[in-house]
Short mmCIF file of the C-alpha atoms (twelve columns), coordinates in Angstrom:
data_MODEL
# 
_entry.id   MODEL 
# 
loop_
_atom_site.group_PDB 
_atom_site.id 
_atom_site.type_symbol 
_atom_site.label_atom_id 
_atom_site.label_alt_id 
_atom_site.label_comp_id 
_atom_site.label_asym_id 
_atom_site.label_seq_id 
_atom_site.Cartn_x 
_atom_site.Cartn_y 
_atom_site.Cartn_z 
_atom_site.pdbx_PDB_model_num 
ATOM 1  C CA . UNK A 1  -15.622 36.866 8.506  1 
ATOM 2  C CA . UNK A 2  -16.551 36.139 12.098 1 
ATOM 3  C CA . UNK A 3  -20.095 37.122 12.947 1 
ATOM 4  C CA . UNK A 4  -21.572 38.285 16.252 1 
ATOM 5  C CA . UNK A 5  -23.210 34.917 16.921 1 
ATOM 6  C CA . UNK A 6  -19.852 33.148 16.749 1 
ATOM 7  C CA . UNK A 7  -18.305 35.657 19.151 1 
ATOM 8  C CA . UNK A 8  -21.176 35.184 21.576 1 
ATOM 9  C CA . UNK A 9  -20.751 31.399 21.414 1 
ATOM 10 C CA . UNK A 10 -17.058 31.764 22.219 1 
ATOM 11 C CA . UNK A 11 -17.800 34.116 25.108 1 
ATOM 12 C CA . UNK A 12 -20.228 31.581 26.605 1 
ATOM 13 C CA . UNK A 13 -17.841 28.640 26.197 1 
ATOM 14 C CA . UNK A 14 -15.973 27.301 29.235 1 
ATOM 15 C CA . UNK A 15 -12.528 28.726 29.950 1 
ATOM 16 C CA . UNK A 16 -10.775 25.519 28.889 1 
ATOM 17 C CA . UNK A 17 -12.400 25.628 25.450 1 
ATOM 18 C CA . UNK A 18 -11.591 29.327 25.021 1 
ATOM 19 C CA . UNK A 19 -7.963  28.665 25.916 1 
ATOM 20 C CA . UNK A 20 -7.885  25.852 23.370 1 
ATOM 21 C CA . UNK A 21 -9.259  28.244 20.733 1 
ATOM 22 C CA . UNK A 22 -6.553  30.756 21.608 1 
ATOM 23 C CA . UNK A 23 -3.841  28.088 21.345 1 
ATOM 24 C CA . UNK A 24 -5.147  26.973 17.941 1 
ATOM 25 C CA . UNK A 25 -5.196  30.559 16.701 1 
ATOM 26 C CA . UNK A 26 -1.675  31.135 17.990 1 
ATOM 27 C CA . UNK A 27 -0.377  28.012 16.220 1 
ATOM 28 C CA . UNK A 28 -2.073  29.134 13.019 1 
ATOM 29 C CA . UNK A 29 -0.577  32.632 13.281 1 
ATOM 30 C CA . UNK A 30 2.916   31.262 13.950 1 
ATOM 31 C CA . UNK A 31 2.621   28.985 10.926 1 
ATOM 32 C CA . UNK A 32 1.477   31.853 8.685  1 
ATOM 33 C CA . UNK A 33 4.192   34.168 9.981  1 
ATOM 34 C CA . UNK A 34 6.895   31.552 9.386  1 
ATOM 35 C CA . UNK A 35 5.904   31.137 5.748  1 
ATOM 36 C CA . UNK A 36 5.604   34.878 5.093  1 
ATOM 37 C CA . UNK A 37 8.725   36.178 6.747  1 
ATOM 38 C CA . UNK A 38 11.701  36.853 4.566  1 
ATOM 39 C CA . UNK A 39 15.145  37.511 5.928  1 
ATOM 40 C CA . UNK A 40 15.943  41.191 5.905  1 
ATOM 41 C CA . UNK A 41 18.956  42.065 3.803  1 
ATOM 42 C CA . UNK A 42 21.896  43.294 5.797  1 
ATOM 43 C CA . UNK A 43 22.978  46.831 5.046  1 
ATOM 44 C CA . UNK A 44 26.565  47.931 5.243  1 
ATOM 45 C CA . UNK A 45 27.382  50.892 7.393  1 
ATOM 46 C CA . UNK A 46 30.369  53.142 7.796  1 
ATOM 47 C CA . UNK A 47 31.936  54.192 11.052 1 
ATOM 48 C CA . UNK A 48 32.886  57.837 11.239 1 
ATOM 49 C CA . UNK A 49 35.660  58.698 13.636 1 
ATOM 50 C CA . UNK A 50 35.538  61.971 15.505 1 
ATOM 51 C CA . UNK A 51 37.670  63.693 18.097 1 
ATOM 52 C CA . UNK A 52 36.302  64.947 21.406 1 
ATOM 53 C CA . UNK A 53 39.408  67.053 21.935 1 
ATOM 54 C CA . UNK A 54 40.656  64.939 24.783 1 
ATOM 55 C CA . UNK A 55 40.678  61.352 25.978 1 
ATOM 56 C CA . UNK A 56 37.460  60.365 27.730 1 
ATOM 57 C CA . UNK A 57 37.439  57.839 30.577 1 
ATOM 58 C CA . UNK A 58 34.055  56.352 31.480 1 
ATOM 59 C CA . UNK A 59 33.328  55.059 34.975 1 
ATOM 60 C CA . UNK A 60 30.617  52.440 34.510 1 
ATOM 61 C CA . UNK A 61 29.680  52.455 38.189 1 
ATOM 62 C CA . UNK A 62 28.952  56.179 38.028 1 
ATOM 63 C CA . UNK A 63 27.234  55.879 34.654 1 
ATOM 64 C CA . UNK A 64 24.782  53.190 35.808 1 
ATOM 65 C CA . UNK A 65 24.304  54.454 39.369 1 
ATOM 66 C CA . UNK A 66 21.292  56.615 38.485 1 
ATOM 67 C CA . UNK A 67 19.661  53.677 36.654 1 
ATOM 68 C CA . UNK A 68 19.695  51.494 39.735 1 
ATOM 69 C CA . UNK A 69 21.666  48.736 38.031 1 
# 
């Protein structure tokens, strides 16, 4: 457990040292995450067809116009 004194020492350290601490923590976290992550099993899914009653034509320019894309 990190105590208040340690936090105060880190806060008083120069920026370069604090950045180095952050980089070390990040490397440690990435290493731990890589060993703990398991691939998620893929689930099958079914596609249900449905009828809109008529053929639908989509104009992408009109569709994305309000998004500013």
